[in-house]
ROPA-697825 format. One record per residue (C-alpha): z, x, y; residue number from 1. Coordinates in pm, 1 decimal. Layout:
z	x	y	pos
Z	X	Y	NUM;
...
This chain:
z	x	y	pos
3844.1	222.7	-100.0	1;
3715.6	511.0	-310.0	2;
3433.9	708.3	-149.0	3;
3129.6	764.4	-370.1	4;
3086.5	1116.4	-497.9	5;
2759.9	1144.0	-306.0	6;
2968.2	1180.4	9.7	7;
3162.5	1468.4	-141.5	8;
2885.4	1694.3	-266.4	9;
3009.3	2048.2	-287.9	10;
2850.9	2322.6	-83.9	11;
2768.9	2514.9	-403.9	12;
2615.4	2214.0	-581.7	13;
2272.2	2375.3	-570.4	14;
2376.5	2681.4	-771.9	15;
2234.4	2728.2	-1119.7	16;
2487.9	2528.3	-1319.9	17;
2383.8	2345.2	-1633.9	18;
2440.6	1978.0	-1563.2	19;
2385.2	1864.6	-1920.1	20;
2709.7	1994.0	-2065.2	21;
2991.3	1743.4	-2130.8	22;
3227.3	1930.3	-1896.5	23;
2972.4	1957.4	-1613.5	24;
3068.5	1848.0	-1262.8	25;
2740.7	1653.4	-1261.0	26;
2867.4	1400.7	-1517.3	27;
3058.8	1220.5	-1242.9	28;
2753.1	1233.9	-1017.6	29;
2543.9	1084.1	-1299.2	30;
2794.8	799.4	-1330.5	31;
2752.6	736.4	-957.7	32;
2374.3	723.6	-1001.4	33;
2408.2	471.9	-1284.4	34;
2644.4	268.0	-1066.7	35;
2395.6	275.5	-780.8	36;
2123.1	147.8	-1012.2	37;
2348.5	-115.5	-1173.6	38;
2210.6	-385.9	-946.5	39;
1901.8	-596.2	-1021.0	40;
1775.7	-586.0	-662.0	41;
1798.6	-206.4	-649.5	42;
1621.0	-176.1	-984.2	43;
1344.9	-400.7	-850.5	44;
1322.5	-186.8	-534.7	45;
1279.9	126.4	-746.5	46;
1010.3	-42.8	-955.4	47;
825.3	-168.0	-646.9	48;
834.5	176.2	-485.3	49;
723.7	336.3	-812.0	50;
416.6	112.4	-815.3	51;
332.1	119.8	-442.4	52;
450.6	464.3	-340.5	53;
570.7	366.4	6.0	54;
670.0	28.2	150.5	55;
831.4	-117.2	461.1	56;
1147.1	-328.1	442.0	57;
950.7	-646.1	515.8	58;
692.3	-573.1	247.9	59;
967.7	-502.2	-5.6	60;
1143.8	-824.2	98.9	61;
821.7	-1018.3	34.2	62;
774.6	-855.8	-307.1	63;
1136.6	-923.1	-406.7	64;
1153.5	-1267.9	-243.8	65;
1469.6	-1162.5	-58.5	66;
1574.5	-1160.4	304.6	67;
1481.6	-835.4	485.7	68;
1845.5	-785.8	591.1	69;
1960.9	-795.1	227.1	70;
1686.7	-553.8	117.9	71;
1773.7	-326.3	409.2	72;
2136.6	-306.4	294.7	73;
2029.0	-209.1	-56.4	74;
1788.0	50.4	82.8	75;
2066.3	198.4	296.0	76;
2276.9	251.8	-16.7	77;
1983.1	401.9	-204.9	78;
1915.0	629.5	89.9	79;
2275.7	752.3	103.9	80;
2247.2	830.2	-267.2	81;
1925.8	1022.7	-195.5	82;
1727.2	798.2	-426.7	83;
1492.4	690.2	-147.2	84;
1379.3	859.1	171.0	85;
1226.3	723.2	488.8	86;
936.2	780.2	721.4	87;
920.4	618.0	1061.6	88;
593.2	502.0	1216.2	89;
665.1	355.2	1559.1	90;
909.1	69.9	1506.5	91;
846.2	45.6	1134.0	92;
1037.6	237.2	869.1	93;
873.8	306.8	535.2	94;
1064.3	385.7	217.6	95;
960.0	590.3	-83.1	96;
1133.6	730.5	-388.7	97;
1278.8	1074.0	-320.3	98;
1163.0	1200.1	-660.9	99;
1057.1	1072.2	-1002.0	100;
1403.1	1072.7	-1162.5	101;
1525.9	728.5	-1052.1	102;
1202.8	562.2	-1160.2	103;
1224.1	740.9	-1495.0	104;
1584.5	621.1	-1539.3	105;
1487.0	263.8	-1456.3	106;
1184.3	276.1	-1687.6	107;
1395.8	414.5	-1972.0	108;
1663.0	148.6	-1909.4	109;
1398.2	-122.2	-1934.4	110;
1266.5	34.3	-2255.4	111;
1622.4	35.8	-2392.4	112;
1659.9	-329.4	-2292.1	113;
1342.5	-409.6	-2486.9	114;
1512.2	-267.7	-2798.1	115;
1790.7	-525.2	-2764.9	116;
1537.4	-803.3	-2830.1	117;
1481.9	-683.2	-3187.0	118;
1155.7	-605.7	-3357.1	119;
923.6	-332.8	-3233.3	120;
943.0	-302.8	-2854.8	121;
619.3	-324.4	-2661.8	122;
645.0	36.2	-2545.4	123;
629.9	153.8	-2909.3	124;
289.3	-4.8	-2969.8	125;
21.2	265.9	-2939.3	126;
-200.3	72.9	-2696.3	127;
92.1	-32.8	-2473.0	128;
232.1	320.1	-2473.2	129;
-104.8	461.5	-2361.9	130;
-131.6	199.9	-2085.5	131;
220.6	266.7	-1960.2	132;
168.2	642.1	-1978.5	133;
-144.4	608.7	-1763.1	134;
50.1	397.4	-1510.6	135;
325.1	659.1	-1474.9	136;
């Protein structure tokens, strides 16, 4: 089984290297991020955390109408990918997005999906765009 690139981050990965060039080492990491988010449950987790800020596994399971054990497995993968982080309060563990990038990727993916329906997507209407901008 191939190990995800997240497990093989280089020690010098934090050096000032432009990640937006076609030959960048970060292209493979970006593919791993897309792969991590290529699951409807994980996308829904990101959206729920974007809206709520911080949630427990049980609360996320209720929102997603999934078993807590299944949600927990998805959260573990997102945590290994450093997309979510945790905070423990007694016996409860709360999850939040590590930064704004995953939620921005998911939002942009949904906007792109809206384009596939044809016509003018909702996010291009001035009033909808202002509402969504305020929610971000």
